[in-house]
C-alpha positions in Angstrom: 3.7 -38.3 42.1 4.0 -40.1 38.7 2.9 -44.0 38.2 3.4 -46.2 35.3 3.0 -49.8 35.2 5.9 -50.2 33.5 7.9 -53.1 34.3 10.3 -56.1 33.6 7.2 -58.6 32.4 6.2 -60.1 29.2 5.1 -56.4 27.3 7.6 -54.8 28.8 7.5 -50.9 26.4 5.9 -52.6 23.6 2.9 -51.3 21.9 0.2 -53.0 20.4 1.6 -53.6 16.7 4.8 -55.6 19.3 2.4 -57.4 21.1 0.1 -59.0 18.5 3.6 -59.8 16.1 4.6 -61.5 19.6 1.9 -62.9 20.0 1.6 -64.8 16.4 5.3 -65.4 16.8 4.5 -67.7 20.1 6.1 -65.5 22.4 3.8 -65.5 24.5 0.3 -66.2 24.2 -2.9 -64.3 24.7 -3.8 -65.1 27.7 -0.3 -64.1 29.3 -0.6 -60.8 27.3 -4.2 -60.4 28.9 -2.9 -61.0 32.2 0.2 -59.0 32.5 -2.4 -56.2 31.5 -4.6 -57.1 34.4 -1.7 -57.1 36.8 -0.8 -53.6 35.5 -3.9 -52.5 36.1 -4.4 -53.8 39.6 -0.9 -51.6 40.7 -2.1 -48.4 39.2 -5.5 -48.0 39.8 -5.3 -47.4 43.1 -3.8 -44.1 42.5 -5.3 -43.6 39.0 -8.4 -44.4 39.8 -9.4 -44.4 35.9 -10.9 -48.0 35.9 -14.3 -48.8 36.2 -16.5 -52.4 35.4 -13.2 -54.8 35.9 -14.2 -57.8 33.7 -11.1 -59.4 33.8 -12.6 -63.2 34.0 -14.3 -62.3 30.8 -11.1 -60.6 29.2 -8.4 -64.0 30.1 -12.0 -66.3 28.9 -11.8 -64.6 25.1 -8.4 -64.5 25.3 -8.4 -68.1 25.6 -10.7 -68.6 23.3 -8.1 -66.6 20.6 -7.5 -68.9 17.8 -4.7 -67.7 15.2 -5.3 -66.9 11.4 -7.0 -64.1 9.7 -10.2 -63.8 11.1 -8.8 -63.2 14.6 -8.0 -59.3 13.9 -4.3 -57.7 14.0 -5.3 -57.4 17.3 -5.9 -60.6 18.2 -5.2 -61.1 21.9 -3.6 -57.2 22.7 -5.2 -56.2 26.0 -7.2 -53.2 25.6 -9.5 -50.9 27.3 -13.6 -49.3 26.4 -14.4 -45.7 27.3 -17.9 -45.8 30.0 -20.0 -44.3 27.6 -20.0 -47.3 25.4 -21.8 -50.3 25.0 -19.7 -53.4 26.4 -22.0 -56.4 26.4 -22.1 -58.1 30.0 -21.1 -54.7 31.9 -22.6 -51.2 32.3 -22.6 -48.2 30.8 -22.8 -45.8 33.4 -21.8 -42.7 31.3 -20.0 -41.5 34.6 -22.3 -40.6 36.0 -25.0 -42.0 39.0 -27.4 -41.5 37.4 -27.9 -44.3 35.1 -28.4 -48.2 35.5 -25.8 -50.2 37.0 -27.4 -53.0 35.4 -25.3 -54.6 32.1 -26.5 -53.8 29.2 -27.5 -56.8 26.3 -25.2 -56.0 23.8 -21.8 -55.0 22.1 -22.5 -51.6 20.3 -21.8 -51.3 16.8 -18.7 -49.6 17.7 -17.8 -51.9 19.5 -18.6 -55.1 17.3 -15.6 -52.9 15.2 -13.1 -52.8 17.5 -13.2 -56.0 18.7 -13.3 -57.3 15.5 -9.5 -55.8 15.3 -9.0 -58.6 17.7 -9.0 -55.8 21.0 -9.6 -57.5 24.6 -11.2 -55.2 26.8 -10.0 -56.2 30.7 -12.2 -53.2 32.1 -13.9 -49.8 31.2 -12.3 -46.1 31.3 -13.7 -43.5 33.5 -14.5 -40.2 32.1 -16.9 -37.1 33.3 -20.4 -37.5 33.7 -21.6 -37.3 30.0 -18.6 -36.5 28.9 -19.2 -33.3 29.6 -16.6 -31.2 30.6 -12.3 -31.7 29.9 -11.3 -32.8 33.2 -12.2 -36.7 34.5 -13.7 -35.6 37.9 -16.4 -35.6 39.8 -18.5 -35.7 43.2 -18.6 -38.7 43.8 -15.8 -41.0 43.4 -12.0 -40.4 43.2 -10.6 -37.8 40.6 -8.5 -39.4 37.6 -5.1 -38.4 37.9 -2.7 -38.1 35.1 0.4 -40.2 35.4 3.0 -37.7 34.7 1.9 -35.6 38.1 -1.1 -37.6 40.3 -2.0 -33.6 41.2 -2.6 -32.8 37.6 -5.9 -33.9 35.1 -5.7 -36.1 32.8 -8.1 -34.1 30.6 -11.6 -35.4 29.7 -13.4 -36.8 28.7 -11.7 -40.0 27.8 -9.8 -39.3 30.9 -9.4 -43.1 31.5 -8.2 -43.9 28.7 -5.8 -41.7 28.3 -4.5 -42.3 32.3 -4.2 -45.8 32.0 -2.4 -45.8 28.1 0.4 -43.0 29.8 1.3 -45.3 32.6 1.5 -48.5 30.0 -1.5 -50.6 31.6 -2.4 -51.0 27.9 -0.7 -49.6 24.6 -4.0 -48.6 23.2 -7.8 -47.9 23.9 -10.5 -46.4 22.8 -11.9 -42.8 23.4 -14.0 -40.4 22.1 -14.7 -36.8 21.4 -17.6 -34.3 20.6 -15.6 -31.2 21.1 -12.3 -32.3 22.1 -12.2 -34.8 24.1 -10.0 -37.6 22.4 -7.6 -34.8 21.8 -7.8 -32.5 25.6 -6.7 -35.9 27.4 -4.2 -37.3 25.3 -2.7 -33.8 25.2 -2.7 -33.4 29.0 -0.9 -37.8 29.4 1.4 -37.7 26.2 -0.4 -39.6 24.3 -1.6 -40.1 20.9 -4.9 -39.2 19.7 -6.6 -39.0 16.3 -10.1 -37.2 15.9 -11.1 -38.9 12.7 -13.9 -37.6 10.3 -17.2 -37.4 10.9 -19.0 -40.9 10.1 -15.3 -42.3 9.8 -16.2 -44.7 12.1 -19.6 -46.1 13.3 -21.0 -43.6 16.7 -24.7 -43.9 18.5 -27.5 -43.5 16.6 -28.1 -40.8 18.5 -25.4 -38.5 17.4 -26.9 -38.6 14.0 -30.5 -37.1 15.2 -28.8 -34.0 16.8 -28.9 -30.9 14.4 -24.6 -31.1 14.1 -23.2 -34.0 14.8 -20.2 -33.9 16.8 -19.6 -37.3 18.3 -16.9 -39.8 16.5 -15.2 -42.8 18.1 -11.1 -43.7 18.0 -8.5 -44.6 20.0 -5.2 -43.0 22.2 -2.1 -45.6 21.6 1.1 -44.8 23.4 3.0 -44.9 19.6 1.7 -43.4 16.0 2.0 -47.0 14.5 -0.5 -48.7 16.7 -3.2 -45.5 15.7 -2.7 -45.9 11.9 -3.1 -49.7 12.4 -6.1 -49.0 14.1 -8.2 -47.6 11.6 -6.6 -49.5 8.7 -7.5 -52.7 10.9 -11.4 -50.8 11.5 -11.7 -50.2 8.0 -11.6 -54.1 7.1 -14.6 -54.5 9.0 -16.7 -50.8 8.9 -15.8 -49.1 5.2 -16.5 -45.6 6.0 -18.2 -45.4 2.1 -18.8 -41.6 1.9 -14.7 -40.7 2.8 -11.4 -41.8 1.2 -10.2 -44.8 2.3 -7.1 -44.1 5.4 -5.2 -47.5 3.7 -2.6 -49.0 6.6 0.2 -46.2 6.9 3.5 -47.2 7.7 6.2 -44.5 7.2 6.2 -40.6 7.0 4.6 -39.6 3.1 6.7 -38.4 -0.1 4.9 -35.0 -0.1 5.8 -31.6 1.2 3.1 -30.2 2.6 1.6 -26.1 3.3 1.3 -26.3 6.9 -1.1 -23.2 8.5 0.0 -21.9 12.2 -1.3 -20.6 14.5 -0.4 -19.5 18.2 -3.2 -16.7 18.9 -5.9 -17.4 21.6 -8.4 -17.2 19.0 -10.7 -14.8 22.0 -8.2 -13.3 23.0 -5.8 -12.9 25.5 -2.2 -15.2 25.8 -1.6 -18.9 25.2 0.9 -20.2 27.8 4.3 -19.3 26.9 5.6 -23.0 27.3 2.7 -23.8 25.2 3.5 -21.0 21.9 6.9 -22.2 22.3 6.3 -26.0 22.1 3.8 -25.1 18.7 6.9 -23.3 17.2 9.6 -25.7 18.0 7.3 -28.3 15.9 6.5 -25.1 12.9 10.4 -25.0 13.2 10.8 -28.7 12.6 9.0 -29.5 9.5 10.1 -26.0 7.8 13.4 -28.4 8.2 11.8 -31.1 7.1 11.1 -29.1 3.9 7.8 -28.3 4.6 6.5 -24.6 3.9 5.2 -23.0 7.0 3.3 -19.8 7.1 1.3 -17.8 9.8 -2.6 -18.1 9.2 -5.6 -16.0 11.3 -8.1 -19.3 12.3 -11.7 -18.4 11.7 -13.1 -18.7 15.7 -14.8 -16.4 16.8 -16.3 -15.5 20.9 -19.4 -15.8 18.6 -18.4 -19.1 17.4 -17.5 -19.8 21.1 -20.5 -18.9 23.0 -22.7 -21.1 20.3 -21.0 -24.5 20.6 -21.7 -23.7 24.7 -25.1 -23.3 23.7 -25.3 -26.1 21.7 -23.5 -28.0 24.2 -25.8 -27.0 27.0 -28.4 -28.2 25.2 -27.2 -31.7 25.1 -26.7 -31.7 28.5 -30.5 -30.8 29.0 -31.7 -33.5 26.8 -29.4 -35.6 29.6 -31.9 -33.8 32.3 -34.8 -34.1 30.9 -34.9 -36.3 28.3 -32.8 -39.0 30.1 -35.6 -41.9 31.2 -35.9 -42.2 27.1 -32.6 -41.9 25.9 -30.6 -44.4 29.5 -33.5 -46.7 30.5 -36.1 -46.4 32.8 -34.3 -46.3 36.2 -32.7 -43.0 35.0 -32.7 -40.9 38.1 -32.1 -37.0 37.2 -31.9 -36.2 40.9 -28.7 -37.9 40.9 -27.4 -35.6 38.1 -24.0 -33.9 38.6 -24.2 -30.4 39.2 -22.3 -29.3 36.2 -24.4 -31.1 34.0 -27.5 -29.3 35.9 -26.5 -26.0 35.2 -25.7 -26.6 31.9 -29.3 -27.5 30.8 -29.7 -24.5 33.1 -27.9 -22.4 31.0 -29.5 -23.5 28.1 -33.1 -22.7 28.9 -32.4 -19.4 29.9 -31.7 -18.4 26.4 -32.9 -21.7 24.4 -34.6 -19.2 22.2 -31.0 -18.3 20.5 -30.7 -22.4 20.1 -32.1 -21.9 16.0 -29.2 -19.0 15.1 -26.8 -20.4 17.0 -27.1 -23.7 15.2 -27.4 -21.9 11.8 -24.1 -20.5 12.3 -22.2 -23.1 13.6 -23.2 -24.9 10.4 -21.8 -21.7 8.4 -19.0 -22.1 10.9 -17.9 -25.3 9.4 -18.3 -24.6 6.3 -16.1 -21.6 6.5 -13.4 -23.5 8.8 -13.2 -26.6 6.0 -11.9 -23.5 3.3 -9.2 -22.6 5.3 -7.5 -25.9 3.9 -8.0 -24.8 0.5 -5.4 -22.5 1.2 -3.1 -25.1 2.6 -3.2 -29.1 3.5 -2.0 -28.8 7.1 -3.2 -26.8 10.2 -0.9 -26.8 13.3 -2.3 -25.1 16.7 -2.1 -26.1 20.5 -4.1 -28.7 22.1 -4.8 -26.3 25.0 -3.0 -22.7 25.7 -1.7 -24.1 28.9 -0.2 -27.8 30.0 -2.4 -29.6 31.9 -4.1 -27.6 34.7 -4.4 -28.8 38.5 -7.2 -31.0 39.7 -9.5 -29.2 41.0 -9.5 -26.1 38.6 -12.5 -27.3 37.0 -13.7 -29.2 39.5 -17.5 -30.4 39.3 -18.7 -28.4 41.9 -17.4 -25.8 40.8 -19.7 -22.2 40.2 -20.7 -23.2 36.4 -19.5 -18.7 35.7 -16.2 -19.8 36.4 -16.1 -23.1 35.0 -17.4 -22.2 31.7 -14.7 -19.2 31.6 -11.6 -21.2 32.8 -13.1 -24.1 30.0 -13.4 -20.6 27.3 -9.5 -20.4 27.8 -8.6 -23.1 28.5 -9.9 -25.1 25.5 -10.7 -23.1 22.6 -8.7 -25.1 20.0 -10.3 -28.6 19.2 -13.9 -27.7 19.4 -14.1 -26.5 15.7 -12.5 -29.5 14.2 -15.9 -31.5 15.3 -18.6 -29.0 14.3 -16.8 -28.9 10.8 -16.3 -32.8 10.8 -13.3 -32.6 10.1 -10.0 -34.4 11.4 -7.5 -33.5 14.1 -4.7 -35.9 15.6 -2.7 -34.7 18.8 0.7 -35.3 18.9 2.8 -34.9 22.8 5.8 -33.0 21.3 6.0 -31.4 24.5 7.0 -30.8 27.6 6.4 -28.3 30.2 9.5 -26.9 32.6 7.3 -29.2 35.8 8.0 -32.3 33.5 3.8 -32.4 32.2 3.0 -33.2 28.5 2.5 -30.7 26.3 0.3 -31.7 22.8 0.0 -30.0 19.7 -2.7 -30.5 17.0 -2.1 -30.6 13.7 -5.7 -30.5 11.5 -6.4 -31.5 7.8 -9.6 -31.5 5.9 -12.7 -34.0 5.1 -11.7 -37.3 5.0 -7.7 -36.3 5.4 -6.5 -39.0 8.2 -3.6 -40.7 6.2 -2.2 -37.1 5.5 -2.8 -37.0 9.2 -0.8 -40.3 10.8 1.8 -39.7 7.5 3.0 -36.5 9.4 3.0 -37.9 12.9 5.3 -40.9 12.1 7.6 -37.8 10.3 7.9 -36.2 13.5 7.8 -39.4 15.5 11.2 -40.2 13.8 12.3 -36.4 14.2 11.1 -35.2 17.3 10.6 -38.8 19.8 8.7 -38.4 22.9 8.8 -40.8 25.8 7.0 -41.5 29.2 7.5 -42.3 32.3 9.8 -45.1 33.7 10.1 -47.3 36.9 7.3 -48.8 39.3 5.5 -47.1 41.5 6.2 -47.0 45.3 4.2 -49.7 47.0 
């Protein structure tokens, strides 16, 4: 079943930029915009299971209190979501887990303060798999978050709730974050735009900066490239990254013609799905027709890199398992952790002696990956090796050997940018024969988000995408 919230209310099919423009022009109020999004969420979330911790009264109050003007933020009054692994004052931060406290946190995180300074008004928090540790938003204790294009399929993970509700048209833009593909994977599955920025482009949790390799970045998913571009420009006003070149406001394709390296080979052997390969090749042909220089390249991703990344990822699960009270408070109860979290922890503990070597090799890989951009401006690959998988294919109750092997094949293209700290964007430029979205990934060198947004705007014009239309039954 396909699910959408699109209707003839005041939001219509407007993106966030257009909604904010309508509020500023007095065509409707921020309260009316937020109320319409709340009505949409109520209509579709019983089918999608993508929102947690609704905060409707608070959102309406915040919208009513907004004052027009420069200080209100570009997106003043635009309804949105905050992912439930990020602190939003007055709401719990559960991380998709029963092991964490249900008590509300006292204050916004540093990122949430920047997010809200843009004017966005969170109406709820969005669902994720436990601690964002897998590429599907499923758990053993609540209904799976469904893909709005077909509710039998996964919406991806870990920012699956945000991507599903943006694709369904509940809100035009929502918070997402990414430690191994968690912005780009759900963006690809749900057919939305997902930019993973350069490391340290936006503030993130203090614990991430203490990790041997900081994988985590904050960002958004949106229905249009213009919204993502506008978000980063506005966020930059409140948090200019001191070590990176500014992005600025990107409103048009770039004039420069770029060199684009293309790879459709699965780096670990085996094959990508033919529909995925054809989508990437079709995008490459379009880029060539637009005047860009396109060449096939080989990526420095190996089985050793994949093994090292899995071990490092499992190290994060081990820290959660055994240091949960220090990380998440005294109410943390590790007996309530999901099977996958415990299995990842066990994977690390039986191989922890390999960790120093894995970290050393991953650091070297990050440097090697950055060198790819000495030979080309952008790299074009799939986001995922196949179209979205059915719910249960990566289910949380599967044995670890099965789920890790499936993840290794399915989601191999996104972790390299987290290790290297480089930016990448997923664009919904393909559709499978069964009507499911297929995302393609453009990656760039450190600090080159502007270049990614410019090519994204160009392709959005050349290969426009669409979203489900009509109201869900009932």
